[in-house]
MIDOSE-1310 file (N, C-alpha, C; in nm, 2 decimals, decimal comma, always signed):
residues 265
mpld	+0,08/-0,13/+0,01/-0,01/+0,01/-0,01/+0,09/+0,12/+0,01; +0,06/+0,22/-0,08/+0,14/+0,36/-0,09/+0,14/+0,45/+0,04; +0,26/+0,50/+0,07/+0,25/+0,56/+0,17/+0,12/+0,69/+0,19; +0,09/+0,73/+0,31/+0,01/+0,83/+0,30/+0,02/+0,97/+0,21
aerr	+0,15/+1,00/+0,20/+0,21/+1,12/+0,15/+0,19/+1,10/-0,01; +0,23/+0,97/-0,06/+0,23/+0,92/-0,20/+0,07/+0,91/-0,24; -0,02/+0,87/-0,14/-0,17/+0,86/-0,18/-0,22/+1,00/-0,18; -0,17/+1,09/-0,11/-0,24/+1,22/-0,13/-0,16/+1,30/-0,22
nkll	-0,03/+1,26/-0,28/+0,00/+1,35/-0,42/-0,08/+1,29/-0,52; -0,08/+1,17/-0,51/-0,17/+1,08/-0,63/-0,30/+1,13/-0,66; -0,39/+1,18/-0,53/-0,51/+1,21/-0,52/-0,50/+1,38/-0,58; -0,39/+1,44/-0,53/-0,40/+1,58/-0,59/-0,39/+1,61/-0,75
qllp	-0,34/+1,50/-0,80/-0,30/+1,49/-0,94/-0,42/+1,45/-1,01; -0,50/+1,36/-0,96/-0,62/+1,33/-1,01/-0,74/+1,41/-0,99; -0,74/+1,48/-0,89/-0,84/+1,55/-0,86/-0,81/+1,70/-0,82; -0,81/+1,80/-0,93/-0,78/+1,92/-0,90/-0,87/+1,99/-0,83
egiv	-0,83/+2,09/-0,73/-0,93/+2,18/-0,68/-1,02/+2,26/-0,77; -1,16/+2,23/-0,72/-1,27/+2,28/-0,82/-1,37/+2,21/-0,88; -1,34/+2,07/-0,90/-1,40/+1,99/-0,94/-1,46/+1,86/-0,87; -1,55/+1,77/-0,93/-1,60/+1,68/-0,83/-1,56/+1,55/-0,91
tsrh	-1,58/+1,44/-0,84/-1,55/+1,30/-0,88/-1,65/+1,20/-0,83; -1,65/+1,08/-0,89/-1,73/+0,98/-0,85/-1,64/+0,86/-0,80; -1,70/+0,79/-0,70/-1,64/+0,65/-0,67/-1,63/+0,56/-0,79; -1,67/+0,57/-0,88/-1,68/+0,47/-0,99/-1,55/+0,51/-1,08
wlma	-1,55/+0,65/-1,10/-1,40/+0,71/-1,16/-1,29/+0,68/-1,09; -1,30/+0,70/-0,97/-1,17/+0,68/-0,89/-1,12/+0,52/-0,90; -1,21/+0,42/-0,88/-1,19/+0,29/-0,87/-1,16/+0,26/-1,03; -1,17/+0,33/-1,15/-1,13/+0,31/-1,26/-0,99/+0,34/-1,27
qgwe	-0,95/+0,43/-1,18/-0,81/+0,51/-1,18/-0,72/+0,39/-1,10; -0,77/+0,30/-1,05/-0,69/+0,22/-0,95/-0,69/+0,22/-0,81; -0,81/+0,31/-0,77/-0,84/+0,32/-0,63/-0,91/+0,21/-0,57; -0,89/+0,14/-0,46/-0,98/+0,02/-0,42/-1,09/+0,07/-0,34
rhai	-1,21/+0,03/-0,31/-1,32/+0,09/-0,25/-1,27/+0,11/-0,09; -1,20/+0,03/-0,03/-1,17/+0,06/+0,12/-1,08/+0,18/+0,13; -0,98/+0,21/+0,00/-0,89/+0,31/+0,03/-0,97/+0,43/-0,02; -1,07/+0,46/-0,09/-1,17/+0,55/-0,09/-1,23/+0,58/+0,05
dnlv	-1,29/+0,49/+0,10/-1,34/+0,51/+0,22/-1,25/+0,58/+0,32; -1,12/+0,53/+0,32/-1,03/+0,56/+0,43/-1,00/+0,71/+0,38; -1,00/+0,73/+0,24/-0,98/+0,89/+0,22/-1,09/+0,99/+0,29; -1,21/+0,94/+0,27/-1,32/+1,02/+0,34/-1,32/+1,03/+0,50
ksrq	-1,26/+0,91/+0,54/-1,28/+0,93/+0,68/-1,16/+1,01/+0,75; -1,04/+1,02/+0,67/-0,94/+1,09/+0,69/-0,94/+1,25/+0,64; -1,08/+1,26/+0,58/-1,10/+1,40/+0,51/-1,02/+1,44/+0,42; -0,96/+1,36/+0,34/-0,89/+1,40/+0,22/-0,97/+1,39/+0,08
lepv	-1,09/+1,35/+0,13/-1,22/+1,36/+0,02/-1,33/+1,39/+0,09; -1,41/+1,50/+0,04/-1,56/+1,54/+0,12/-1,65/+1,50/+0,01; -1,75/+1,41/+0,08/-1,89/+1,37/-0,01/-1,95/+1,51/-0,04; -2,00/+1,50/-0,17/-2,09/+1,61/-0,22/-2,24/+1,55/-0,23
aygv	-2,23/+1,42/-0,27/-2,37/+1,34/-0,29/-2,32/+1,19/-0,28; -2,42/+1,11/-0,26/-2,38/+0,97/-0,25/-2,29/+0,95/-0,35; -2,17/+0,89/-0,34/-2,05/+0,83/-0,43/-1,99/+0,95/-0,52; -2,02/+1,07/-0,46/-1,96/+1,17/-0,53/-1,88/+1,26/-0,44
ykrp	-1,75/+1,31/-0,50/-1,67/+1,36/-0,38/-1,59/+1,50/-0,45; -1,55/+1,57/-0,37/-1,44/+1,68/-0,39/-1,34/+1,68/-0,30; -1,23/+1,78/-0,32/-1,13/+1,78/-0,24/-1,18/+1,88/-0,11; -1,15/+1,85/+0,00/-1,21/+1,92/+0,12/-1,16/+2,06/+0,12
fgtv	-1,25/+2,16/+0,18/-1,22/+2,30/+0,21/-1,20/+2,37/+0,06; -1,20/+2,31/-0,04/-1,19/+2,39/-0,15/-1,35/+2,41/-0,21; -1,36/+2,50/-0,31/-1,47/+2,56/-0,37/-1,48/+2,50/-0,50; -1,59/+2,45/-0,54/-1,64/+2,40/-0,66/-1,69/+2,51/-0,75
twqg	-1,63/+2,53/-0,86/-1,67/+2,64/-0,96/-1,76/+2,59/-1,06; -1,85/+2,67/-1,13/-1,94/+2,61/-1,23/-1,86/+2,55/-1,34; -1,75/+2,61/-1,39/-1,68/+2,57/-1,48/-1,61/+2,44/-1,42; -1,55/+2,42/-1,29/-1,52/+2,27/-1,26/-1,62/+2,18/-1,25
llfs	-1,74/+2,24/-1,22/-1,86/+2,12/-1,23/-1,91/+2,08/-1,38; -1,90/+2,16/-1,44/-1,90/+2,12/-1,62/-1,82/+2,04/-1,66; -1,69/+2,09/-1,62/-1,58/+1,98/-1,65/-1,61/+1,85/-1,61; -1,63/+1,84/-1,49/-1,67/+1,72/-1,44/-1,77/+1,61/-1,50
lqsi	-1,87/+1,70/-1,52/-2,01/+1,65/-1,60/-1,95/+1,59/-1,75; -1,87/+1,67/-1,79/-1,83/+1,64/-1,94/-1,73/+1,52/-1,95; -1,61/+1,54/-1,85/-1,50/+1,46/-1,87/-1,50/+1,33/-1,76; -1,56/+1,34/-1,65/-1,55/+1,26/-1,56/-1,69/+1,16/-1,56
feld	-1,79/+1,24/-1,57/-1,93/+1,15/-1,56/-1,96/+1,14/-1,72; -1,88/+1,18/-1,82/-1,89/+1,17/-1,95/-2,03/+1,18/-2,02; -2,10/+1,30/-1,97/-2,22/+1,34/-2,00/-2,22/+1,44/-2,12; -2,30/+1,44/-2,22/-2,33/+1,55/-2,31/-2,40/+1,65/-2,27
vvag	-2,32/+1,73/-2,25/-2,36/+1,88/-2,18/-2,25/+1,98/-2,20; -2,32/+2,08/-2,25/-2,21/+2,20/-2,28/-2,28/+2,34/-2,20; -2,19/+2,45/-2,20/-2,24/+2,56/-2,16/-2,30/+2,63/-2,31; -2,42/+2,67/-2,31/-2,46/+2,73/-2,44/-2,52/+2,85/-2,43
glta	-2,64/+2,89/-2,53/-2,72/+2,99/-2,52/-2,64/+3,13/-2,48; -2,67/+3,21/-2,41/-2,65/+3,34/-2,35/-2,52/+3,31/-2,29; -2,48/+3,21/-2,20/-2,37/+3,18/-2,14/-2,26/+3,18/-2,23; -2,28/+3,09/-2,36/-2,18/+3,07/-2,45/-2,13/+3,20/-2,54
lglq	-2,25/+3,28/-2,58/-2,22/+3,40/-2,64/-2,13/+3,49/-2,56; -2,19/+3,50/-2,44/-2,12/+3,60/-2,34/-1,96/+3,56/-2,33; -1,91/+3,45/-2,30/-1,81/+3,40/-2,29/-1,72/+3,41/-2,40; -1,79/+3,43/-2,53/-1,71/+3,45/-2,66/-1,71/+3,59/-2,70
gygq	-1,76/+3,68/-2,62/-1,75/+3,83/-2,66/-1,88/+3,89/-2,71; -1,98/+3,81/-2,73/-2,12/+3,86/-2,79/-2,21/+3,89/-2,68; -2,23/+4,03/-2,65/-2,31/+4,06/-2,55/-2,21/+4,10/-2,44; -2,30/+4,12/-2,32/-2,21/+4,13/-2,20/-2,23/+4,01/-2,11
ympl	-2,10/+3,97/-2,07/-2,09/+3,85/-1,99/-2,03/+3,91/-1,85; -2,13/+3,95/-1,76/-2,09/+4,02/-1,60/-2,11/+3,90/-1,50; -2,04/+3,86/-1,45/-2,06/+3,75/-1,34/-2,13/+3,83/-1,23; -2,24/+3,78/-1,17/-2,31/+3,84/-1,06/-2,24/+3,85/-0,94
seqq	-2,26/+3,93/-0,86/-2,18/+3,94/-0,74/-2,24/+3,83/-0,64; -2,38/+3,81/-0,64/-2,43/+3,71/-0,57/-2,46/+3,56/-0,63; -2,55/+3,57/-0,72/-2,60/+3,45/-0,80/-2,58/+3,46/-0,96; -2,51/+3,37/-1,01/-2,50/+3,39/-1,15/-2,57/+3,29/-1,21
rvdv	-2,61/+3,33/-1,33/-2,69/+3,22/-1,42/-2,61/+3,15/-1,52; -2,62/+3,04/-1,53/-2,53/+2,95/-1,63/-2,64/+2,85/-1,72; -2,65/+2,89/-1,86/-2,71/+2,81/-1,93/-2,66/+2,69/-1,98; -2,70/+2,57/-1,95/-2,66/+2,44/-2,00/-2,74/+2,36/-2,09
ytsq	-2,70/+2,31/-2,18/-2,78/+2,23/-2,29/-2,72/+2,08/-2,31; -2,84/+1,99/-2,29/-2,79/+1,85/-2,28/-2,90/+1,77/-2,36; -2,84/+1,64/-2,40/-2,96/+1,55/-2,45/-2,97/+1,45/-2,37; -2,93/+1,46/-2,23/-2,95/+1,35/-2,13/-2,99/+1,42/-2,02
llpt	-3,04/+1,31/-1,91/-3,08/+1,37/-1,77/-2,95/+1,41/-1,68; -2,94/+1,52/-1,61/-2,82/+1,55/-1,54/-2,87/+1,51/-1,41; -2,77/+1,46/-1,33/-2,79/+1,42/-1,19/-2,86/+1,52/-1,10; -2,94/+1,51/-1,02/-3,01/+1,63/-0,94/-2,91/+1,67/-0,83
wieg	-2,81/+1,61/-0,80/-2,73/+1,66/-0,70/-2,63/+1,79/-0,75; -2,64/+1,84/-0,88/-2,55/+1,93/-0,93/-2,62/+2,08/-0,88; -2,77/+2,05/-0,84/-2,81/+2,19/-0,77/-2,77/+2,19/-0,64; -2,69/+2,31/-0,62/-2,65/+2,32/-0,46/-2,50/+2,30/-0,45
vvks	-2,42/+2,26/-0,57/-2,30/+2,23/-0,52/-2,22/+2,35/-0,54; -2,26/+2,42/-0,62/-2,19/+2,58/-0,65/-2,28/+2,66/-0,61; -2,27/+2,72/-0,49/-2,36/+2,81/-0,42/-2,38/+2,93/-0,48; -2,31/+2,98/-0,54/-2,31/+3,10/-0,64/-2,37/+3,13/-0,77
ttfi	-2,42/+2,98/-0,79/-2,43/+2,98/-0,94/-2,60/+2,89/-0,94; -2,68/+2,95/-1,04/-2,81/+2,88/-1,07/-2,77/+2,82/-1,20; -2,77/+2,68/-1,23/-2,79/+2,62/-1,36/-2,94/+2,63/-1,42; -2,93/+2,69/-1,55/-3,05/+2,67/-1,60/-3,05/+2,55/-1,71
lhsn	-3,12/+2,46/-1,69/-3,10/+2,34/-1,78/-3,20/+2,35/-1,89; -3,13/+2,31/-2,01/-3,21/+2,30/-2,13/-3,21/+2,17/-2,21; -3,30/+2,11/-2,25/-3,29/+1,99/-2,32/-3,27/+2,05/-2,47; -3,18/+1,97/-2,53/-3,14/+2,00/-2,69/-3,25/+2,00/-2,77
kewl	-3,35/+1,94/-2,73/-3,45/+1,94/-2,82/-3,55/+2,08/-2,81; -3,50/+2,17/-2,72/-3,55/+2,31/-2,72/-3,52/+2,36/-2,85; -3,40/+2,37/-2,91/-3,35/+2,42/-3,02/-3,36/+2,35/-3,15; -3,34/+2,21/-3,12/-3,33/+2,10/-3,24/-3,49/+2,08/-3,29
grsk	-3,59/+2,08/-3,20/-3,70/+2,04/-3,25/-3,72/+1,88/-3,22; -3,75/+1,79/-3,32/-3,79/+1,66/-3,31/-3,66/+1,59/-3,27; -3,67/+1,48/-3,19/-3,57/+1,39/-3,15/-3,47/+1,36/-3,26; -3,36/+1,36/-3,25/-3,24/+1,34/-3,34/-3,20/+1,20/-3,32
tvae	-3,14/+1,14/-3,44/-3,08/+1,01/-3,45/-2,93/+1,03/-3,38; -2,86/+0,92/-3,32/-2,73/+0,92/-3,28/-2,63/+0,98/-3,36; -2,65/+0,97/-3,50/-2,56/+1,01/-3,59/-2,56/+1,15/-3,60; -2,70/+1,21/-3,59/-2,72/+1,35/-3,60/-2,67/+1,45/-3,47
lael	-2,70/+1,38/-3,36/-2,62/+1,42/-3,23/-2,48/+1,42/-3,23; -2,42/+1,32/-3,28/-2,27/+1,32/-3,30/-2,21/+1,43/-3,37; -2,30/+1,45/-3,48/-2,26/+1,57/-3,59/-2,25/+1,70/-3,51; -2,34/+1,71/-3,42/-2,36/+1,85/-3,33/-2,24/+1,87/-3,27
qkft	-2,18/+1,74/-3,19/-2,04/+1,76/-3,12/-1,94/+1,87/-3,21; -1,96/+1,86/-3,33/-1,84/+1,94/-3,41/-1,87/+2,09/-3,38; -1,99/+2,12/-3,33/-2,02/+2,28/-3,32/-1,99/+2,30/-3,16; -1,90/+2,27/-3,10/-1,88/+2,31/-2,97/-1,72/+2,34/-2,97
kdyq	-1,68/+2,40/-2,89/-1,53/+2,45/-2,86/-1,48/+2,46/-2,75; -1,36/+2,45/-2,71/-1,29/+2,48/-2,57/-1,28/+2,60/-2,54; -1,31/+2,61/-2,40/-1,30/+2,74/-2,34/-1,22/+2,73/-2,25; -1,10/+2,81/-2,22/-0,99/+2,81/-2,14/-1,05/+2,90/-2,03
wktd	-1,10/+2,85/-1,93/-1,15/+2,94/-1,81/-1,05/+2,96/-1,70; -0,94/+2,91/-1,70/-0,85/+2,93/-1,61/-0,68/+2,88/-1,66; -0,61/+2,94/-1,65/-0,47/+2,94/-1,70/-0,43/+2,79/-1,70; -0,44/+2,75/-1,58/-0,39/+2,61/-1,56/-0,51/+2,50/-1,54
avpv	-0,60/+2,53/-1,57/-0,70/+2,44/-1,56/-0,75/+2,38/-1,71; -0,81/+2,25/-1,70/-0,84/+2,19/-1,83/-0,96/+2,25/-1,88; -0,99/+2,29/-2,02/-1,07/+2,37/-2,08/-1,24/+2,29/-2,06; -1,33/+2,35/-2,08/-1,46/+2,29/-2,07/-1,52/+2,32/-2,21
kism	-1,61/+2,25/-2,25/-1,67/+2,27/-2,39/-1,80/+2,36/-2,38; -1,80/+2,45/-2,46/-1,90/+2,54/-2,49/-1,95/+2,53/-2,63; -2,08/+2,59/-2,67/-2,13/+2,60/-2,79/-2,08/+2,71/-2,88; -2,02/+2,68/-2,99/-1,98/+2,78/-3,07/-2,09/+2,88/-3,12
pera	-2,04/+3,01/-3,16/-2,14/+3,09/-3,15/-2,27/+3,09/-3,25; -2,23/+2,97/-3,37/-2,35/+2,96/-3,49/-2,44/+2,88/-3,40; -2,40/+2,78/-3,31/-2,51/+2,70/-3,23/-2,57/+2,78/-3,11; -2,48/+2,86/-3,04/-2,53/+2,93/-2,95/-2,65/+3,03/-2,97
ilev	-2,64/+3,08/-3,08/-2,74/+3,18/-3,13/-2,88/+3,09/-3,15; -2,89/+2,98/-3,20/-3,00/+2,93/-3,24/-3,03/+2,88/-3,11; -2,96/+2,84/-3,01/-3,01/+2,80/-2,88/-3,09/+2,92/-2,80; -3,03/+3,05/-2,85/-3,09/+3,16/-2,78/-3,23/+3,19/-2,85
lsqv	-3,25/+3,18/-2,98/-3,38/+3,19/-3,05/-3,47/+3,11/-3,02; -3,45/+2,98/-2,96/-3,56/+2,89/-2,90/-3,62/+2,96/-2,81; -3,57/+3,05/-2,73/-3,62/+3,11/-2,60/-3,71/+3,25/-2,62; -3,69/+3,29/-2,77/-3,78/+3,41/-2,81/-3,92/+3,37/-2,83
peki	-4,01/+3,44/-2,79/-4,00/+3,58/-2,69/-4,04/+3,53/-2,58; -4,06/+3,41/-2,54/-4,09/+3,36/-2,41/-4,00/+3,40/-2,28; -3,88/+3,38/-2,31/-3,77/+3,39/-2,19/-3,67/+3,51/-2,22; -3,64/+3,53/-2,36/-3,56/+3,60/-2,43/-3,64/+3,72/-2,53
sfdh	-3,62/+3,86/-2,51/-3,70/+3,93/-2,59/-3,65/+3,95/-2,74; -3,72/+3,99/-2,82/-3,66/+4,01/-2,97/-3,54/+4,10/-2,98; -3,57/+4,22/-2,90/-3,46/+4,32/-2,90/-3,32/+4,25/-2,84; -3,33/+4,17/-2,74/-3,21/+4,14/-2,68/-3,15/+4,03/-2,80
arel	-3,21/+3,97/-2,85/-3,18/+3,86/-2,97/-3,13/+3,94/-3,09; -3,20/+4,02/-3,12/-3,16/+4,12/-3,22/-3,02/+4,19/-3,21; -3,02/+4,23/-3,09/-2,88/+4,30/-3,06/-2,78/+4,21/-3,07; -2,79/+4,07/-3,02/-2,69/+3,99/-3,03/-2,66/+3,95/-3,19
iqgm	-2,74/+3,93/-3,28/-2,69/+3,89/-3,41/-2,65/+4,01/-3,47; -2,67/+4,14/-3,43/-2,61/+4,25/-3,46/-2,46/+4,26/-3,46; -2,41/+4,20/-3,36/-2,28/+4,21/-3,36/-2,22/+4,07/-3,39; -2,27/+3,98/-3,46/-2,23/+3,87/-3,52/-2,18/+3,87/-3,69
ssls	-2,09/+3,96/-3,68/-2,08/+3,98/-3,85/-1,97/+3,88/-3,90; -1,91/+3,78/-3,83/-1,80/+3,69/-3,88/-1,84/+3,55/-3,86; -1,97/+3,52/-3,86/-2,00/+3,38/-3,84/-1,99/+3,28/-3,97; -1,98/+3,16/-3,95/-1,94/+3,09/-4,07/-2,05/+3,00/-4,13
prkl	-2,09/+3,08/-4,26/-2,19/+3,02/-4,34/-2,19/+2,88/-4,33; -2,06/+2,81/-4,36/-2,09/+2,66/-4,38/-2,12/+2,58/-4,25; -2,10/+2,64/-4,12/-2,15/+2,58/-4,01/-2,27/+2,60/-4,00; -2,33/+2,73/-4,01/-2,46/+2,76/-4,02/-2,54/+2,69/-4,09
qvll	-2,52/+2,65/-4,21/-2,59/+2,57/-4,33/-2,59/+2,43/-4,27; -2,52/+2,36/-4,19/-2,50/+2,24/-4,14/-2,62/+2,24/-4,04; -2,61/+2,33/-3,95/-2,69/+2,35/-3,83/-2,84/+2,39/-3,86; -2,86/+2,47/-3,94/-2,98/+2,50/-3,99/-3,06/+2,39/-4,06
etcq	-2,99/+2,32/-4,15/-3,05/+2,20/-4,22/-3,08/+2,11/-4,10; -2,98/+2,09/-3,98/-3,03/+2,00/-3,87/-3,13/+2,01/-3,80; -3,17/+2,15/-3,78/-3,26/+2,22/-3,68/-3,40/+2,17/-3,73; -3,47/+2,10/-3,68/-3,60/+2,09/-3,70/-3,71/+2,17/-3,60
nrkv	-3,67/+2,26/-3,54/-3,74/+2,37/-3,49/-3,77/+2,49/-3,59; -3,89/+2,48/-3,64/-3,93/+2,58/-3,74/-3,93/+2,72/-3,70; -3,98/+2,74/-3,59/-3,96/+2,88/-3,52/-3,80/+2,93/-3,55; -3,71/+2,85/-3,49/-3,58/+2,89/-3,48/-3,55/+2,94/-3,62
vrlf	-3,54/+2,83/-3,69/-3,53/+2,86/-3,85/-3,57/+3,00/-3,89; -3,72/+2,99/-3,88/-3,76/+3,13/-3,96/-3,71/+3,23/-3,86; -3,69/+3,26/-3,75/-3,66/+3,37/-3,67/-3,50/+3,40/-3,70; -3,43/+3,29/-3,70/-3,29/+3,34/-3,73/-3,26/+3,38/-3,89
cwma	-3,35/+3,34/-3,98/-3,33/+3,38/-4,12/-3,37/+3,52/-4,13; -3,49/+3,55/-4,05/-3,56/+3,70/-4,07/-3,45/+3,81/-3,99; -3,40/+3,77/-3,89/-3,31/+3,85/-3,81/-3,18/+3,86/-3,89; -3,12/+3,77/-3,95/-3,02/+3,76/-4,01/-3,01/+3,84/-4,15
emqd	-3,12/+3,84/-4,21/-3,13/+3,90/-4,34/-3,15/+4,04/-4,31; -3,20/+4,09/-4,19/-3,18/+4,25/-4,18/-3,06/+4,28/-4,17; -2,96/+4,21/-4,15/-2,82/+4,28/-4,12/-2,76/+4,28/-4,24; -2,80/+4,20/-4,33/-2,73/+4,19/-4,46/-2,59/+4,17/-4,45
ypwf	-2,55/+4,07/-4,36/-2,42/+4,02/-4,35/-2,36/+3,95/-4,49; -2,24/+3,94/-4,53/-2,19/+3,86/-4,63/-2,22/+3,70/-4,60; -2,20/+3,66/-4,48/-2,23/+3,53/-4,45/-2,38/+3,47/-4,47; -2,47/+3,55/-4,47/-2,61/+3,52/-4,47/-2,65/+3,50/-4,63
kkld	-2,58/+3,60/-4,72/-2,58/+3,57/-4,84/-2,54/+3,46/-4,90; -2,44/+3,36/-4,83/-2,38/+3,26/-4,88/-2,48/+3,13/-4,86; -2,57/+3,15/-4,76/-2,66/+3,05/-4,73/-2,73/+3,00/-4,85; -2,77/+2,88/-4,84/-2,86/+2,83/-4,92/-3,00/+2,81/-4,86
isrl	-3,09/+2,92/-4,86/-3,22/+2,91/-4,79/-3,30/+2,81/-4,84; -3,29/+2,76/-4,96/-3,37/+2,68/-5,04/-3,39/+2,55/-4,97; -3,28/+2,51/-4,90/-3,23/+2,37/-4,87/-3,26/+2,39/-4,71; -3,33/+2,46/-4,64/-3,39/+2,47/-4,50/-3,54/+2,43/-4,52
nmgt	-3,57/+2,35/-4,41/-3,70/+2,31/-4,39/-3,78/+2,41/-4,28; -3,85/+2,51/-4,34/-3,90/+2,60/-4,23/-4,07/+2,56/-4,22; -4,11/+2,44/-4,28/-4,24/+2,39/-4,25/-4,34/+2,49/-4,31; -4,45/+2,45/-4,27/-4,58/+2,53/-4,34/-4,65/+2,62/-4,24
gkrv	-4,74/+2,70/-4,29/-4,83/+2,77/-4,18/-4,75/+2,87/-4,13; -4,86/+2,94/-4,07/-4,82/+3,09/-4,01/-4,78/+3,07/-3,86; -4,69/+3,14/-3,81/-4,64/+3,12/-3,69/-4,66/+3,26/-3,61; -4,74/+3,27/-3,50/-4,79/+3,39/-3,43/-4,69/+3,39/-3,30
llkg	-4,56/+3,46/-3,33/-4,45/+3,48/-3,24/-4,49/+3,60/-3,14; -4,56/+3,69/-3,19/-4,59/+3,80/-3,12/-4,74/+3,87/-3,12; -4,82/+3,85/-3,03/-4,94/+3,89/-3,05/-4,96/+4,04/-3,09; -5,01/+4,08/-3,16/-5,04/+4,22/-3,22/-4,89/+4,27/-3,30
gkwn	-4,83/+4,18/-3,34/-4,70/+4,21/-3,42/-4,72/+4,24/-3,57; -4,63/+4,28/-3,63/-4,65/+4,30/-3,80/-4,60/+4,17/-3,85; -4,69/+4,13/-3,94/-4,69/+4,01/-4,02/-4,58/+4,02/-4,12; -4,49/+3,90/-4,12/-4,38/+3,89/-4,24/-4,41/+3,79/-4,32
akyq	-4,46/+3,84/-4,44/-4,49/+3,73/-4,53/-4,39/+3,63/-4,58; -4,26/+3,70/-4,60/-4,17/+3,61/-4,65/-4,14/+3,46/-4,56; -4,12/+3,49/-4,42/-4,10/+3,41/-4,33/-4,21/+3,34/-4,25; -4,34/+3,41/-4,28/-4,47/+3,38/-4,23/-4,47/+3,37/-4,06
itvp	-4,42/+3,48/-4,00/-4,41/+3,49/-3,88/-4,48/+3,64/-3,84; -4,50/+3,67/-3,70/-4,55/+3,79/-3,67/-4,41/+3,84/-3,61; -4,38/+3,97/-3,62/-4,26/+4,02/-3,56/-4,29/+4,18/-3,50; -4,21/+4,23/-3,40/-4,25/+4,36/-3,35/-4,26/+4,47/-3,46
qiit	-4,36/+4,60/-3,42/-4,41/+4,66/-3,51/-4,29/+4,75/-3,57; -4,19/+4,78/-3,48/-4,11/+4,88/-3,53/-3,97/+4,81/-3,59; -3,97/+4,68/-3,63/-3,88/+4,63/-3,71/-3,91/+4,56/-3,83; -3,87/+4,60/-3,96/-3,92/+4,55/-4,07/-3,82/+4,50/-4,16
i	-3,83/+4,44/-4,25/-3,72/+4,42/-4,35/-3,80/+4,41/-4,49
């Protein structure tokens, strides 16, 4: 059996401060069950939930928790929507002094214990179906993994996965107008002058949420960006029928949606 000092050093290497791990993962790294129990008894590991641990006295950050979910628990979850756009310089990303909101998008059920692990953060959980529409095949979901990127949240930390801007703006539009205003979404797109038309084409063709596709095309066309002109709109499935997105709004015949009165194209 390794000496206590050796065991402690091994633990520090495996479990950086700010993240959480599981008994299952520790055992996969070579730790025996009784050794893990001894680490808990000696307060070298602190339980977070049943079978879930962190380093004692340290603070778990939302980035560390997200990394843990992605890399240790191997869940399909990313920081997306407004959070991802803010981290990449679109709009304002101002951490709140007391409670911070983090939008996460997933195709799986997340463990209930994540609530309360990071005291200063509220995780807003979204199913990918919110912006994708109908259920996707395994191959289609795998394709979407290409539209995430590494975010280096701390110099000496392993990066976390967040949505690329092209994906994040579609995630945002799925919340319009119920939770995000037309004006907020429009202001975000106004600052997105360098999106990739190739990535957007794939995402828009994959997206089965007709409202999201129509709303994106309507807002993007107003900006007259070069990337919008490179999109093949004829290949997008916008569905049929009228969509009333705003009661009392102005009717847009091209995309068959109602929009705010003060905005026209």
